C-alpha positions as CSV (number, residue, x, y, z in Angstrom):
1,M,30.1,101.3,62.8
2,L,28.2,99.6,65.7
3,R,25.0,101.1,64.5
4,N,25.6,99.6,61.0
5,Y,26.4,96.2,62.5
6,F,23.2,96.3,64.5
7,K,21.1,97.2,61.5
8,I,22.5,94.3,59.5
9,A,22.0,91.9,62.4
10,W,18.4,93.0,62.8
11,R,17.7,92.6,59.0
12,T,19.3,89.2,59.0
13,L,17.1,88.1,62.0
14,L,13.9,89.3,60.2
15,K,14.9,87.7,56.9
16,S,14.9,84.2,58.5
17,R,12.0,84.6,60.9
18,G,11.4,80.9,61.3
19,Y,15.0,80.0,62.2
20,S,15.3,83.1,64.3
21,A,12.2,82.1,66.3
22,L,13.5,78.6,66.8
23,N,16.8,80.0,68.0
24,I,15.2,82.6,70.3
25,L,12.7,80.1,71.8
26,G,15.4,77.4,72.4
27,L,17.8,79.9,74.0
28,A,15.0,81.5,76.0
29,I,13.9,78.2,77.5
30,G,17.5,77.3,78.3
31,M,18.2,80.6,79.9
32,S,14.9,80.4,81.8
33,V,15.9,77.1,83.3
34,A,19.4,78.3,84.2
35,L,18.0,81.6,85.7
36,L,15.3,79.7,87.7
37,I,17.7,77.2,89.1
38,G,20.2,80.0,89.8
39,L,17.6,82.0,91.8
40,W,16.7,78.7,93.7
41,V,20.4,77.9,94.4
42,Y,21.0,81.5,95.6
43,N,18.0,81.2,97.9
44,E,19.3,77.9,99.4
45,Y,22.7,79.3,100.0
46,S,21.3,82.5,101.6
47,Y,19.7,80.7,104.6
48,D,20.4,82.6,107.9
49,K,22.9,85.0,106.3
50,F,20.6,87.9,107.0
51,L,21.6,87.6,110.7
52,P,24.4,89.9,112.0
53,G,27.5,87.8,113.0
54,Y,26.1,84.6,111.5
55,Q,29.7,83.5,110.8
56,Q,30.3,83.1,114.6
57,L,27.1,81.1,115.4
58,Y,27.3,77.3,115.9
59,Q,25.1,74.4,117.0
60,V,26.7,72.1,119.6
61,R,26.5,68.4,118.5
62,R,27.8,65.1,119.9
63,N,29.7,62.4,118.1
64,F,29.0,59.1,119.9
65,N,31.0,56.0,119.6
66,S,28.6,53.1,119.2
67,N,30.5,49.9,118.8
68,G,33.0,51.5,116.4
69,D,30.4,53.4,114.5
70,T,30.4,57.2,115.1
71,L,26.9,58.5,115.3
72,N,26.1,62.2,115.5
73,F,23.3,63.8,117.5
74,T,21.9,67.3,118.0
75,S,20.5,66.3,121.4
76,T,22.7,67.5,124.2
77,S,22.5,68.3,127.9
78,L,22.0,71.4,130.0
79,K,25.1,70.4,132.0
80,L,27.1,70.7,128.7
81,A,25.6,74.2,128.1
82,D,26.6,75.2,131.6
83,A,30.2,73.8,131.1
84,L,30.7,75.6,127.8
85,R,29.5,78.9,129.4
86,S,31.8,78.6,132.4
87,Q,34.9,76.8,131.1
88,V,35.4,78.1,127.6
89,P,36.2,81.9,127.6
90,E,36.4,82.0,123.8
91,I,32.6,81.5,123.7
92,Q,30.6,84.7,124.0
93,Y,27.1,83.3,124.4
94,V,25.6,79.9,125.1
95,A,21.8,79.2,124.9
96,A,20.0,75.9,125.3
97,T,16.5,75.3,123.9
98,D,13.9,72.7,124.4
99,G,13.4,72.5,120.6
100,T,10.3,73.9,118.8
101,S,6.9,72.7,119.8
102,S,3.3,73.9,119.6
103,H,1.6,75.6,122.4
104,G,-1.8,77.2,122.9
105,L,-1.8,81.0,123.2
106,M,-5.0,82.9,124.3
107,V,-5.9,86.5,124.7
108,G,-9.6,87.0,125.6
109,D,-11.5,85.1,122.9
110,K,-8.5,85.0,120.5
111,K,-7.0,81.5,120.5
112,L,-4.0,80.2,118.6
113,Y,-2.0,77.0,118.5
114,R,1.4,77.8,117.0
115,W,5.0,76.7,117.0
116,G,7.3,78.4,119.4
117,V,10.7,77.9,121.1
118,Q,11.7,77.8,124.7
119,A,15.2,79.2,125.0
120,Q,17.7,80.5,127.6
121,S,18.2,84.2,128.0
122,D,21.1,84.7,125.6
123,F,19.2,83.2,122.6
124,L,18.1,86.5,121.3
125,K,21.5,88.1,121.9
126,M,23.1,85.4,119.7
127,F,20.4,85.3,117.0
128,Q,19.8,89.0,116.4
129,Y,16.4,88.9,114.9
130,P,15.1,92.5,114.5
131,F,13.0,93.8,117.3
132,L,10.1,96.1,116.5
133,Q,9.6,96.6,120.3
134,G,11.7,95.7,123.3
135,N,15.3,94.5,123.1
136,A,17.3,91.3,123.4
137,A,19.0,92.3,126.7
138,G,15.8,92.2,128.8
139,A,13.2,90.4,126.8
140,L,13.7,86.9,128.4
141,K,14.8,87.9,131.9
142,D,11.4,87.3,133.6
143,P,10.4,83.6,133.6
144,Y,6.8,84.6,133.0
145,S,7.5,86.6,129.9
146,I,7.0,86.0,126.2
147,V,8.4,87.5,123.0
148,L,6.0,87.4,120.0
149,T,6.6,87.8,116.3
150,E,4.7,90.6,114.5
151,S,2.1,88.3,112.9
152,I,1.3,86.4,116.1
153,A,1.0,89.7,118.0
154,K,-1.5,91.0,115.4
155,A,-3.5,87.8,115.5
156,L,-3.8,88.0,119.3
157,F,-4.0,91.8,119.9
158,G,-5.2,93.2,116.6
159,A,-4.3,96.9,116.4
160,Q,-3.6,97.2,120.2
161,D,-0.1,97.7,121.5
162,P,0.8,94.2,122.9
163,M,3.7,95.4,125.0
164,N,3.3,94.5,128.7
165,K,0.0,92.8,128.1
166,T,-0.5,89.2,129.1
167,V,-0.9,86.0,127.0
168,R,-2.2,82.8,128.6
169,I,-0.1,79.8,127.5
170,D,-1.6,76.3,127.4
171,N,-4.5,77.6,129.5
172,K,-2.2,77.3,132.5
173,N,-0.1,80.5,133.2
174,D,-0.1,84.1,132.1
175,L,3.0,85.5,130.4
176,K,3.8,89.2,130.0
177,V,4.7,90.4,126.5
178,T,8.2,91.8,126.7
179,G,9.1,92.1,123.0
180,I,7.9,92.0,119.4
181,L,10.1,90.5,116.7
182,K,9.8,91.2,113.0
183,D,8.4,88.1,111.3
184,L,11.2,85.7,110.4
185,P,12.0,85.5,106.7
186,A,11.4,82.3,104.8
187,N,15.2,81.7,104.5
188,S,15.6,81.3,108.3
189,T,16.4,77.9,109.7
190,F,14.5,78.8,112.8
191,Q,10.8,79.2,112.2
192,F,8.8,80.1,115.3
193,G,6.0,82.4,116.3
194,Y,7.2,83.2,119.8
195,V,10.0,82.7,122.3
196,V,9.3,81.7,125.9
197,P,12.2,81.9,128.5
198,F,13.8,78.6,129.4
199,S,13.4,79.6,133.0
200,Y,9.6,79.3,132.6
201,L,10.1,75.6,131.8
202,E,12.4,75.2,134.8
203,A,9.8,76.9,137.1
204,T,6.8,74.9,135.9
205,A,8.0,71.5,134.8
206,G,8.8,69.0,137.6
207,Y,11.1,66.9,135.4
208,M,13.5,69.9,135.1
209,K,14.5,69.6,138.7
210,N,17.7,67.5,138.0
211,A,18.1,68.4,134.3
212,H,21.4,70.2,134.9
213,N,23.0,67.4,136.9
214,S,24.3,65.0,134.2
215,F,25.8,65.0,130.8
216,G,23.7,61.9,130.1
217,N,20.4,63.8,130.0
218,N,20.7,64.6,126.3
219,S,17.2,66.1,125.6
220,Y,18.0,69.7,124.5
221,N,19.6,71.7,121.7
222,V,22.5,73.9,122.6
223,F,23.9,76.8,120.5
224,A,27.0,78.8,121.0
225,A,28.3,82.2,119.7
226,L,32.1,82.5,119.5
227,K,33.7,85.9,120.3
228,P,34.8,88.0,117.3
229,G,38.0,86.7,115.8
230,I,37.8,83.3,117.4
231,T,37.5,80.3,115.0
232,A,35.9,76.9,115.6
233,A,39.4,75.3,115.1
234,Q,40.7,77.2,118.2
235,V,37.8,76.0,120.3
236,A,37.5,72.4,119.1
237,P,40.3,70.9,121.3
238,K,38.9,72.5,124.4
239,I,35.3,71.3,124.0
240,R,35.9,67.9,122.5
241,G,36.3,66.0,125.8
242,I,34.5,68.4,128.0
243,E,32.0,65.7,129.1
244,W,34.8,63.3,130.0
245,T,35.0,64.9,133.5
246,E,31.9,62.9,134.5
247,T,33.8,59.7,135.0
248,N,30.8,57.8,136.4
249,N,29.0,58.2,133.1
250,T,30.0,55.6,130.5
251,N,28.0,57.4,127.7
252,A,29.8,60.7,128.4
253,M,33.2,58.9,128.0
254,L,32.1,57.7,124.6
255,S,30.9,61.2,123.5
256,A,32.9,63.9,121.7
257,V,31.5,67.5,121.5
258,V,31.7,69.2,118.1
259,L,30.5,72.4,116.5
260,Q,28.5,72.8,113.3
261,P,28.6,76.3,111.8
262,M,25.3,78.1,111.1
263,T,26.4,78.4,107.5
264,Q,26.0,74.6,107.1
265,W,22.7,74.1,109.0
266,H,20.5,74.2,106.0
267,L,22.5,72.5,103.3
268,Y,24.5,70.0,105.4
269,G,23.5,67.5,108.1
270,N,24.4,64.1,106.6
271,Y,26.9,63.0,109.2
272,I,28.9,59.9,108.3
273,N,31.4,58.6,110.9
274,G,31.1,61.9,112.7
275,K,31.9,64.1,109.7
276,D,29.5,66.4,108.0
277,L,29.7,65.2,104.4
278,G,26.7,67.0,102.9
279,G,23.0,66.6,102.7
280,F,20.7,68.8,100.7
281,L,23.8,70.4,99.3
282,E,24.2,67.4,97.0
283,Y,20.8,68.2,95.4
284,V,21.6,71.9,95.1
285,R,24.8,71.0,93.2
286,M,23.0,68.5,91.1
287,F,20.5,71.0,89.9
288,S,23.1,73.6,89.3
289,I,24.7,71.1,86.9
290,I,21.3,70.4,85.3
291,G,20.7,74.1,84.8
292,L,24.1,74.5,83.0
293,L,23.4,71.4,80.9
294,V,20.0,72.7,79.7
295,L,21.7,76.0,78.8
296,F,24.4,74.1,77.0
297,I,21.8,72.2,75.0
298,A,20.2,75.5,74.0
299,C,23.6,76.9,72.9
300,I,24.2,73.8,70.8
301,N,20.9,74.6,69.0
302,F,22.1,78.0,68.2
303,V,25.4,76.7,66.8
304,N,23.8,74.0,64.8
305,L,21.0,76.0,63.3
306,T,23.4,78.9,62.4
307,T,26.1,76.7,60.8
308,A,23.5,74.7,59.0
309,R,22.2,77.8,57.4
310,S,25.7,78.9,56.5
311,E,25.3,78.1,52.8
312,K,22.6,80.8,52.6
313,R,25.2,83.4,53.8
314,A,28.2,82.1,51.9
315,R,27.7,84.5,49.0
316,E,27.3,87.4,51.4
317,V,30.6,86.6,53.0
318,G,32.3,86.2,49.6
319,V,31.0,89.6,48.4
320,R,32.0,91.3,51.7
321,K,35.5,89.9,51.5
322,A,35.8,90.7,47.8
323,I,35.1,94.4,48.5
324,G,37.6,94.6,51.3
325,S,36.1,93.3,54.5
326,E,38.6,91.7,56.9
327,R,37.9,88.5,58.8
328,K,37.8,90.3,62.1
329,D,35.1,92.6,60.8
330,L,33.0,89.6,59.8
331,I,33.6,87.9,63.1
332,F,32.4,91.0,64.9
333,Q,29.4,91.2,62.7
334,F,28.3,87.6,63.3
335,L,29.0,88.0,67.1
336,M,26.8,91.1,67.0
337,E,24.0,89.0,65.6
338,S,24.6,86.5,68.3
339,V,24.4,89.1,71.0
340,L,21.2,90.6,69.6
341,L,19.5,87.2,69.3
342,T,20.7,86.2,72.8
343,F,19.5,89.5,74.3
344,L,16.1,89.0,72.8
345,A,16.1,85.4,74.2
346,F,17.0,86.8,77.6
347,L,14.0,89.2,77.6
348,V,11.7,86.3,76.7
349,S,13.4,84.2,79.4
350,L,12.6,86.9,82.0
351,L,8.9,86.6,81.0
352,F,9.0,82.8,81.2
353,V,10.6,82.9,84.7
354,Q,8.2,85.4,86.0
355,I,5.3,83.2,84.8
356,A,7.0,80.1,86.2
357,L,7.9,81.4,89.7
358,T,4.4,81.0,91.2
359,P,4.1,77.2,90.4
360,F,7.8,76.8,91.1
361,N,7.5,78.3,94.6
362,A,4.5,76.1,95.3
363,L,6.5,73.1,94.2
364,T,9.6,73.9,96.2
365,G,8.0,75.6,99.2
366,N,10.1,78.7,98.7
367,H,9.3,82.4,98.2
368,I,11.7,83.3,95.4
369,V,11.3,86.5,93.5
370,I,13.3,88.1,90.7
371,P,15.3,90.9,92.4
372,F,14.6,93.6,89.7
373,S,15.9,96.4,92.0
374,S,19.3,94.8,92.6
375,G,22.2,96.3,90.6
376,G,24.3,93.3,91.4
377,F,21.7,90.9,90.0
378,W,21.6,92.8,86.7
379,A,25.4,93.0,86.4
380,I,25.7,89.3,86.9
381,L,22.8,88.5,84.6
382,L,24.0,90.7,81.8
383,G,27.5,89.3,82.1
384,C,26.1,85.8,81.8
385,V,24.1,86.9,78.8
386,L,27.2,88.2,77.1
387,I,29.2,85.0,77.9
388,T,26.3,82.9,76.5
389,A,26.2,85.0,73.4
390,I,29.9,84.7,72.8
391,A,30.0,81.0,73.7
392,S,27.1,80.2,71.4
393,G,28.1,82.6,68.6
394,S,31.8,82.0,68.4
395,R,31.8,78.9,66.2
396,P,29.3,80.2,63.7
397,A,31.2,83.5,63.6
398,F,34.7,81.9,63.0
399,Y,33.2,79.3,60.7
400,L,31.3,81.7,58.4
401,S,34.1,84.2,58.3
402,S,36.6,81.5,57.2
403,F,34.9,81.0,53.7
404,N,37.2,81.5,50.7
405,P,35.6,84.3,48.6
406,V,36.9,82.8,45.3
407,K,35.3,79.4,46.0
408,V,32.1,81.0,47.2
409,L,31.6,83.3,44.2
410,K,32.4,80.4,41.8
411,G,29.7,78.4,43.6
412,S,32.1,75.5,44.4
413,L,31.6,75.8,48.2
414,T,29.0,73.7,50.0
415,A,29.2,75.3,53.4
416,G,26.4,73.3,55.1
417,R,27.9,69.9,54.2
418,S,31.5,70.9,55.2
419,G,30.2,71.6,58.7
420,A,28.2,68.3,58.9
421,L,30.6,66.4,61.2
422,P,30.9,69.0,63.9
423,R,27.1,69.5,63.7
424,K,26.5,65.8,64.2
425,I,28.9,65.7,67.2
426,L,27.0,68.6,68.8
427,V,23.7,66.8,68.2
428,V,25.1,63.7,69.9
429,L,26.3,65.8,72.9
430,Q,22.9,67.5,73.0
431,F,20.9,64.3,73.1
432,S,23.3,62.5,75.4
433,C,22.6,65.2,78.0
434,S,18.8,64.9,77.4
435,I,18.8,61.1,77.6
436,A,20.9,61.1,80.8
437,L,18.3,63.4,82.4
438,I,15.5,61.0,81.2
439,I,17.3,58.1,82.8
440,S,17.8,60.1,86.0
441,T,14.1,60.9,86.2
442,I,13.1,57.2,85.8
443,I,15.6,56.0,88.4
444,V,14.5,58.7,91.0
445,Y,10.9,57.7,90.3
446,Q,11.6,54.0,90.8
447,Q,13.6,54.6,94.0
448,I,10.7,56.7,95.5
449,G,8.1,54.1,94.5
450,Y,10.3,51.3,95.9
451,A,10.4,53.0,99.3
452,E,6.8,54.1,99.3
453,H,5.6,50.5,98.8
454,R,8.0,49.2,101.5
455,P,6.0,47.5,104.4
456,T,6.1,50.0,107.4
457,G,5.2,47.4,110.0
458,Y,2.1,49.4,111.2
459,R,-1.3,50.4,109.8
460,M,-1.4,54.0,108.7
461,D,-5.0,54.1,107.3
462,R,-7.2,56.6,109.2
463,M,-4.6,56.8,112.0
464,M,-4.5,60.3,113.5
465,E,-2.3,62.3,115.9
466,T,-2.9,65.3,118.2
467,D,-0.5,67.0,120.5
468,I,-1.5,66.6,124.2
469,N,-1.6,69.9,126.1
470,H,-2.4,70.6,129.7
471,D,-6.2,70.4,129.4
472,L,-6.1,67.3,127.2
473,G,-3.8,65.6,129.6
474,N,-6.0,66.3,132.6
475,N,-9.1,65.1,130.7
476,F,-7.5,62.2,128.9
477,T,-9.5,59.4,130.5
478,A,-12.9,61.0,130.0
479,L,-11.9,62.0,126.4
480,K,-10.8,58.4,125.6
481,N,-13.9,56.9,127.1
482,E,-16.3,59.2,125.1
483,L,-14.5,58.7,121.8
484,L,-14.6,54.9,122.2
485,S,-18.2,54.7,123.6
486,K,-19.6,56.8,120.7
487,G,-17.8,54.7,118.1
488,I,-16.0,57.7,116.6
489,V,-12.6,56.0,116.9
490,E,-11.5,52.3,117.1
491,T,-8.6,52.7,119.4
492,V,-6.9,55.4,121.5
493,T,-3.4,55.5,123.0
494,T,-0.5,57.9,123.7
495,A,3.2,58.0,123.2
496,T,6.2,60.3,123.6
497,C,6.7,60.7,119.9
498,P,4.7,60.5,116.6
499,V,4.3,57.3,114.8
500,T,6.7,58.4,112.1
501,N,9.5,59.8,114.2
502,L,11.8,59.1,117.1
503,Y,12.3,62.0,119.5
504,S,14.6,60.3,122.0
505,H,17.6,57.9,121.9
506,T,19.3,56.2,124.8
507,D,21.9,53.4,125.6
508,I,21.2,50.2,127.4
509,D,23.7,50.1,130.3
510,K,23.8,46.3,130.6
511,W,22.2,43.2,129.0
512,P,23.0,39.5,128.9
513,G,26.0,38.8,126.8
514,K,27.2,42.5,126.6
515,K,30.9,42.7,125.7
516,P,33.2,45.1,127.5
517,G,32.9,48.6,126.1
518,E,30.0,47.7,123.8
519,T,27.2,50.2,123.4
520,I,24.0,50.3,121.3
521,E,22.2,53.6,120.7
522,M,18.5,53.0,120.3
523,G,15.3,54.9,120.0
524,T,13.2,55.2,123.2
525,I,9.4,55.5,123.2
526,Q,7.2,55.6,126.3
527,V,3.7,54.3,125.5
528,S,0.4,53.8,127.3
529,D,-2.2,51.1,127.1
530,D,-3.1,49.6,123.6
531,Y,-0.2,51.2,121.8
532,F,0.8,48.2,119.8
533,K,-2.9,47.2,119.2
534,S,-3.7,50.7,118.0
535,L,-0.9,50.8,115.5
536,G,-1.2,47.2,114.4
537,I,2.3,46.3,115.4
538,P,2.5,42.6,116.2
539,I,4.1,41.3,119.4
540,I,6.0,38.3,118.0
541,Q,7.4,37.1,121.3
542,G,6.1,37.5,124.8
543,R,3.3,39.8,125.6
544,D,2.1,43.4,125.5
545,F,2.0,45.9,128.5
546,R,-1.1,45.3,130.6
547,S,-0.7,46.5,134.2
548,P,0.9,49.3,136.3
549,S,3.7,46.9,137.4
550,D,4.9,46.8,133.8
551,T,6.5,50.2,134.4
552,M,9.6,48.2,135.3
553,R,9.5,46.1,132.2
554,V,10.4,46.8,128.5
555,I,9.6,45.6,125.0
556,F,12.3,45.7,122.3
557,N,11.8,45.6,118.6
558,E,13.4,42.8,116.5
559,T,16.4,44.9,115.4
560,A,17.3,45.8,119.1
561,I,17.2,42.1,120.1
562,R,19.3,41.1,117.1
563,Q,21.9,43.7,117.8
564,M,22.1,42.7,121.5
565,R,22.4,39.1,120.3
566,I,19.8,37.8,122.9
567,K,18.6,34.4,121.8
568,N,15.8,33.9,124.3
569,P,14.9,37.4,125.4
570,I,11.6,36.9,127.3
571,G,12.3,37.0,131.0
572,Q,15.8,38.3,130.6
573,V,16.8,41.4,132.7
574,I,18.8,44.5,131.7
575,T,20.0,47.6,133.4
576,Y,18.3,50.7,132.0
577,Q,19.5,54.2,132.9
578,G,21.1,53.0,136.1
579,T,18.1,50.8,137.1
580,P,19.0,47.1,137.3
581,G,16.5,44.2,137.0
582,V,14.4,45.7,134.2
583,E,12.6,42.7,132.6
584,I,12.1,42.1,128.9
585,I,8.5,41.0,128.5
586,G,8.1,41.1,124.7
587,V,9.6,41.6,121.2
588,A,7.7,43.7,118.7
589,K,7.9,43.4,115.0
590,D,10.1,46.1,113.4
591,A,8.3,49.3,112.3
592,L,9.7,52.1,110.2
593,M,9.6,55.1,112.5
594,A,12.5,57.1,111.0
595,S,13.8,56.9,107.5
596,P,11.8,54.8,104.9
597,F,15.1,54.3,103.0
598,A,17.0,52.8,106.0
599,P,16.7,49.7,108.2
600,A,14.4,50.0,111.2
601,D,16.1,51.6,114.2
602,P,16.7,49.5,117.3
603,T,14.0,50.6,119.6
604,V,13.0,50.1,123.3
605,F,9.4,50.7,124.4
606,L,8.6,51.6,128.0
607,Y,5.3,51.6,129.7
608,D,3.7,54.7,131.3
609,P,-0.1,54.5,131.8
610,H,-0.3,58.3,132.1
611,P,-0.9,60.3,128.9
612,Q,2.3,61.2,127.0
613,Y,3.0,64.0,124.4
614,I,1.1,62.6,121.4
615,L,-2.5,61.3,121.3
616,L,-2.9,58.5,118.7
617,Y,-6.3,57.3,117.6
618,R,-7.8,55.5,114.6
619,L,-10.9,57.0,113.0
620,S,-13.8,54.5,112.8
621,Q,-14.4,52.8,109.4
622,R,-18.2,53.5,109.7
623,L,-17.7,57.3,109.4
624,T,-16.5,59.3,106.4
625,T,-13.5,61.5,107.1
626,Q,-15.7,64.6,107.0
627,E,-18.2,63.1,109.5
628,G,-15.4,61.9,111.8
629,L,-13.6,65.2,111.8
630,A,-16.9,67.1,112.6
631,Q,-17.6,64.8,115.6
632,L,-14.0,64.8,116.8
633,T,-14.0,68.6,116.7
634,T,-17.0,68.7,119.0
635,I,-15.6,66.3,121.5
636,F,-12.1,67.8,121.6
637,N,-13.6,71.3,122.0
638,K,-15.5,69.9,125.0
639,Y,-12.4,68.6,126.8
640,N,-10.0,71.3,125.5
641,P,-12.1,74.4,125.2
642,A,-9.3,76.9,125.4
643,Y,-7.8,76.0,122.1
644,P,-8.8,74.8,118.6
645,Y,-8.8,71.1,117.7
646,T,-5.6,70.3,115.7
647,Y,-4.7,67.0,114.1
648,A,-2.6,65.2,111.5
649,F,-3.0,62.0,109.6
650,V,-0.2,59.5,110.0
651,D,-0.1,58.6,106.3
652,Q,0.4,62.3,105.4
653,R,3.2,62.6,107.9
654,Y,4.8,59.5,106.4
655,A,4.5,61.0,102.9
656,E,6.4,64.1,104.1
657,K,9.4,61.8,104.5
658,F,9.7,61.6,100.7
659,K,9.5,65.4,100.3
660,T,13.0,65.9,99.1
661,E,13.0,62.9,96.8
662,V,9.6,63.8,95.3
663,L,10.9,67.4,94.7
664,V,14.0,65.9,93.0
665,E,11.8,63.6,90.9
666,K,9.5,66.4,89.8
667,L,12.2,68.9,89.0
668,S,14.2,66.3,87.2
669,G,11.2,65.3,85.1
670,I,10.4,69.0,84.3
671,F,14.0,69.8,83.3
672,A,14.4,66.6,81.4
673,G,11.3,67.4,79.4
674,L,12.5,70.9,78.7
675,A,15.9,69.6,77.6
676,I,14.3,67.2,75.2
677,F,12.0,70.0,74.0
678,I,15.0,72.3,73.3
679,S,16.8,69.4,71.5
680,C,13.7,68.7,69.4
681,L,13.5,72.4,68.4
682,G,17.0,72.0,67.0
683,L,16.2,68.8,65.3
684,F,13.1,70.3,63.8
685,G,15.2,73.2,62.3
686,L,17.9,70.8,61.1
687,A,15.3,68.5,59.5
688,A,13.8,71.4,57.7
689,F,17.2,72.5,56.5
690,V,18.1,69.0,55.3
691,A,14.8,68.6,53.5
692,E,15.3,72.0,51.8
693,Q,18.9,71.2,50.9
694,R,17.9,67.8,49.3
695,T,14.8,69.1,47.4
696,R,16.1,68.2,44.0
697,E,17.3,64.8,45.1
698,I,13.9,64.0,46.6
699,G,12.1,65.2,43.4
700,I,14.3,63.0,41.2
701,R,13.7,60.0,43.5
702,K,10.0,60.5,43.4
703,V,10.0,60.7,39.6
704,L,11.9,57.4,39.6
705,G,9.3,55.8,41.8
706,A,10.4,56.2,45.4
707,S,7.6,55.8,48.0
708,V,6.7,58.3,50.7
709,S,7.8,55.8,53.4
710,G,11.1,55.3,51.6
711,L,11.8,59.0,51.4
712,W,10.7,59.4,55.0
713,M,13.3,56.7,56.0
714,L,15.9,58.4,53.8
715,L,15.5,61.7,55.6
716,S,15.1,60.2,59.1
717,K,17.8,57.6,59.3
718,D,20.7,59.9,59.9
719,F,19.0,61.6,62.9
720,I,18.0,58.2,64.3
721,V,21.6,57.0,64.1
722,L,22.8,60.1,66.0
723,V,20.2,59.6,68.7
724,L,21.2,55.9,69.0
725,I,24.8,56.9,69.5
726,S,23.6,59.4,72.2
727,C,21.8,56.6,74.0
728,V,25.0,54.5,74.0
729,L,27.1,57.3,75.3
730,A,24.6,58.6,77.9
731,S,23.8,55.2,79.5
732,P,27.1,54.5,81.2
733,V,27.6,58.1,82.3
734,A,24.1,58.1,83.8
735,F,24.7,54.7,85.4
736,F,27.9,55.9,87.1
737,F,26.3,59.0,88.7
738,L,23.0,57.3,89.6
739,H,24.7,54.3,91.2
740,N,26.7,56.7,93.4
741,W,23.5,58.6,94.3
742,L,21.7,55.4,95.3
743,Q,24.5,54.5,97.7
744,Q,23.2,57.0,100.3
745,Y,20.1,54.8,100.7
746,S,20.3,51.5,102.6
747,Y,17.0,50.4,101.1
748,R,17.5,51.0,97.4
749,I,16.7,49.6,93.9
750,D,19.1,47.9,91.5
751,I,19.5,49.6,88.2
752,G,18.4,47.3,85.5
753,A,18.8,47.4,81.7
754,G,15.1,48.1,81.2
755,V,15.7,51.7,82.4
756,F,18.1,52.4,79.6
757,V,15.9,50.7,77.0
758,L,12.9,52.7,78.1
759,A,14.9,56.0,78.0
760,S,16.3,55.2,74.6
761,A,12.9,54.2,73.2
762,T,11.5,57.4,74.5
763,A,14.2,59.5,73.0
764,I,13.9,57.7,69.6
765,G,10.1,58.0,69.6
766,I,10.3,61.8,70.3
767,T,12.9,62.2,67.6
768,L,10.8,60.4,65.1
769,V,7.8,62.6,65.9
770,T,9.9,65.7,65.7
771,I,11.5,65.0,62.3
772,S,8.6,63.2,60.7
773,F,6.7,66.4,60.0
774,Q,9.5,67.9,57.9
775,A,10.4,64.5,56.3
776,I,6.8,63.7,55.3
777,K,6.2,67.2,54.1
778,A,9.2,66.9,51.8
779,A,8.3,63.4,50.7
780,V,4.7,64.3,49.6
781,A,5.8,67.5,47.8
782,N,5.1,67.7,44.1
783,P,8.4,66.8,42.3
784,V,7.4,68.9,39.2
785,K,7.6,72.0,41.3
786,S,10.9,71.2,42.9
787,L,12.6,70.2,39.6
788,R,11.2,73.2,37.8
789,S,12.6,75.5,40.4
790,E,15.9,73.7,40.2
């Protein structure tokens, strides 16, 4: 019986090749989008879950009460790490890190400049990355040791065994290789090429001398692994006020320690009032919905095209019922056709996804592959195919099997017209989804453009950044003088953070007019000579730094002065990190150094004439970029011969801040385009069917003098009305969701009526183009042939 059903289904498919092709193509595209988004969503949820015991791993964070607003920070203190280790027995391991940063590695004539992490000894016990050589127990015991990843080890040592050999770091000290890690997978939150013991930092960095003495020295990241069977809820009350023991530290008294599970590191991170309320997870959910919507649109195509062609099969149903077929047999037959067609669409979709993966990975920065060898993947996928087949084939199956055989055989049933209303409703739903996606794409594009054109408060053109290592720091004065004397750069300065980021935050202990218990958390940047001049940030009150004595003076930006409510700031004194009498000598214009979608952070600038972490310089206008880079490479290699010259352009760094929004914009545009395309495939088939159904009417109208334009309007107006209804329905729904989405940005656009007009005009224009081919084809046909055939 099944074999017979399959044969009939195959013959039916071949008999209507055009409609079958439209159905298969529409379903294949819809399934491709759903599968592609499904693979991407799975990849985003899979971050860090390859690590054994990931459920017990947490990052230690701080909620800080700043004038009633609860701010959340990842920066914590070494004293906090020590306290957690000694005072909370439920915690198995604690490890502090100095973040990830670039360092120079050298073995003979092999030189690399790569990202690495400096971590306490339990780091590799907590995060059980697979060792190819060595082990977590002893790899970080010696301060002068280093653990390399496989690719870094090969780059430095080639085919040699790297174990127990030495690597020179920053052309300063030799470290012994005590372990080789397997390369970290792409879905790892941590991405580093090597691990250096934290004890090396403590042995070589003078500023680490008092780093363990105060909870207020929040410059480190701390991670904790709970013992098996222990939950974060059990530990939370014990650690929340663990810093409050330092009663002489006002900031510690305002701080509450919290844990963020590793399972949330990648998708969460948007803390509001101290609670982790989402982050990238919102976009993952949004695209999951989009994938289902596109598949839903494709299923609507199947339903509409099948029911529209029902009149062609009405006689078949009548004959089958007349000779004894039961309705359940007909339902099963039509569902078998749906399963066959859906399975063919699924095979085509696999091909589409395989082709699309390379550009999709390039767009999203992922390394997604189709897991062909996974049994679970195939079980889930085939289950989804079956559900799709039943969902898209149920209405046609039940509708076609319901025909009355007597009416059918008498010729008194017009099946296609009796299903017109449900078909129109489905078309409206289909285009409502597509138009909502078009509106979303336009709004995202406008929001990104709005932020991109926002004044930053500094000049980005030809501004460059280079990390300062040991050799560059020692040779800074000579390097600066040569760059300026040769006219390669216009200005040179240094700072403790890049132009487009804030690495450190602090609180001002005391300022004129401070209220009891009041605090202001603000960004902190140490700068050297010509910082404001180099970046083009105006000093709007007072003066710039200009002498060594200015190390006891500060410059605030406008937002900081406004939040402190200081009316005449120049000459006023504050207490900064326990030091009283620090004078305010200037007020700088606000500059966007964090989010381009948010107000400028309150920021304090301190003066240090010695070179800081980041070298900032503006390439001369008289040189092309290629010429400038060539000359810069020569000079940097002269003063930093141990390592290759590395740089970044500030405008590129700033553009990276829009990475997530640009990704959303591009993906929304692509999926909106595919949704419209699928909808148009259905319209194209429906238009062909309507034109075929009204062949005699068109012929009579032409004989009576109807024009081609009149006939085109006759055949098009019903579809245009449906699309207009879709526009009316889609607009308020899209407005509701997009308005809520925009609330996450302090600096945002207002949604105007023009967006909905543009989206509606686009949808109507595409609809006209789609149906005009069939409408004009029917309108210009010879009426003699149509009437003769009738």
